[in-house]
C-alpha positions as a LaTeX table, in Angstrom:
\begin{tabular}{lrrr}
\hline
Residue & $x$ (\AA) & $y$ (\AA) & $z$ (\AA) \\
\hline
Met1 & 89.19 & 78.66 & 182.54 \\
Leu2 & 87.84 & 77.74 & 178.82 \\
Val3 & 91.01 & 75.59 & 178.11 \\
Asn4 & 90.61 & 73.59 & 181.67 \\
Val5 & 87.33 & 72.75 & 180.34 \\
Val6 & 88.55 & 71.54 & 176.68 \\
Val7 & 90.97 & 69.98 & 178.43 \\
Cys8 & 89.06 & 67.78 & 180.73 \\
Gly9 & 86.45 & 67.30 & 178.25 \\
Phe10 & 89.21 & 65.81 & 176.16 \\
Phe11 & 90.44 & 63.28 & 178.71 \\
Val12 & 86.63 & 62.53 & 179.84 \\
Ala13 & 86.10 & 61.83 & 175.74 \\
Ile14 & 89.13 & 59.54 & 175.62 \\
Cys15 & 87.77 & 57.40 & 178.42 \\
Val16 & 84.31 & 57.32 & 177.08 \\
Gly17 & 85.46 & 56.29 & 173.55 \\
Thr18 & 87.69 & 53.23 & 174.77 \\
Tyr19 & 84.83 & 51.82 & 177.00 \\
Phe20 & 82.25 & 51.89 & 173.74 \\
Phe21 & 85.43 & 50.93 & 171.69 \\
Ser22 & 86.48 & 48.29 & 173.89 \\
Lys23 & 82.92 & 46.89 & 174.66 \\
Gln24 & 82.52 & 46.41 & 171.11 \\
Tyr25 & 85.43 & 44.71 & 170.29 \\
Ile26 & 86.28 & 42.62 & 173.45 \\
Ser27 & 83.96 & 39.87 & 174.38 \\
Asp28 & 85.11 & 38.84 & 177.64 \\
Ser29 & 83.94 & 41.18 & 180.53 \\
Leu30 & 86.85 & 40.93 & 182.64 \\
Ile31 & 89.46 & 41.69 & 180.22 \\
Asn32 & 87.14 & 44.60 & 179.19 \\
Gly33 & 87.14 & 45.76 & 183.04 \\
Ile34 & 90.94 & 45.56 & 183.13 \\
Val35 & 91.22 & 47.38 & 179.61 \\
Asn36 & 89.07 & 50.05 & 180.83 \\
Gly37 & 90.66 & 50.36 & 184.26 \\
Ala38 & 94.10 & 50.49 & 182.75 \\
Ile39 & 92.84 & 53.39 & 180.37 \\
Ile40 & 91.18 & 55.33 & 182.99 \\
Gly41 & 94.22 & 54.99 & 185.21 \\
Ala42 & 96.45 & 56.35 & 182.29 \\
Thr43 & 94.25 & 59.29 & 181.81 \\
Asn44 & 94.34 & 60.28 & 185.34 \\
Phe45 & 97.85 & 60.19 & 185.79 \\
Ala46 & 98.46 & 62.17 & 182.20 \\
Tyr47 & 95.45 & 64.58 & 183.21 \\
Arg48 & 97.09 & 65.58 & 186.21 \\
Lys49 & 100.42 & 66.32 & 184.45 \\
Val50 & 98.44 & 68.42 & 182.49 \\
Ala51 & 96.07 & 70.16 & 184.94 \\
Ala52 & 98.89 & 71.41 & 186.86 \\
Pro53 & 100.47 & 73.44 & 184.17 \\
Leu54 & 97.25 & 75.06 & 183.55 \\
Thr55 & 96.57 & 75.58 & 187.02 \\
Glu56 & 99.66 & 77.57 & 187.27 \\
Met57 & 98.89 & 79.64 & 184.20 \\
Glu58 & 95.55 & 81.00 & 186.65 \\
Asn59 & 96.07 & 84.40 & 188.56 \\
His60 & 95.77 & 82.94 & 192.11 \\
Lys61 & 95.97 & 85.09 & 195.02 \\
Gly62 & 97.40 & 82.43 & 197.25 \\
Val63 & 98.96 & 78.97 & 197.85 \\
Glu64 & 95.49 & 77.76 & 199.43 \\
Glu65 & 93.52 & 79.22 & 196.11 \\
Phe66 & 95.85 & 77.23 & 193.86 \\
Asn67 & 95.48 & 74.40 & 196.01 \\
Ser68 & 91.52 & 74.46 & 195.67 \\
Ser69 & 91.60 & 75.30 & 191.88 \\
Phe70 & 93.55 & 72.29 & 191.28 \\
Ile71 & 91.77 & 69.87 & 193.42 \\
Lys72 & 88.41 & 71.22 & 192.29 \\
Lys73 & 89.81 & 70.27 & 188.36 \\
Leu74 & 91.25 & 66.50 & 189.53 \\
Phe75 & 87.32 & 65.90 & 191.18 \\
Ile76 & 85.42 & 67.10 & 188.54 \\
Phe77 & 87.46 & 64.63 & 185.95 \\
\hline
\end{tabular}
């Protein structure tokens, strides 16, 4: 569980960091929004690819618990 928290925090930090970075260096708000949307979409895709193996490492009794844990991770991110 601790590894999942660290990984989720890392991806959230990437999203927040790129928001402030792009806001500082890109003056046009439309382009800024497009860049932020692309970064959030890319980190969401990457997080799904990383969260699936991390969820498989956990000890689940059945498929329902696995799906529930995976969905919770995606929702929190």
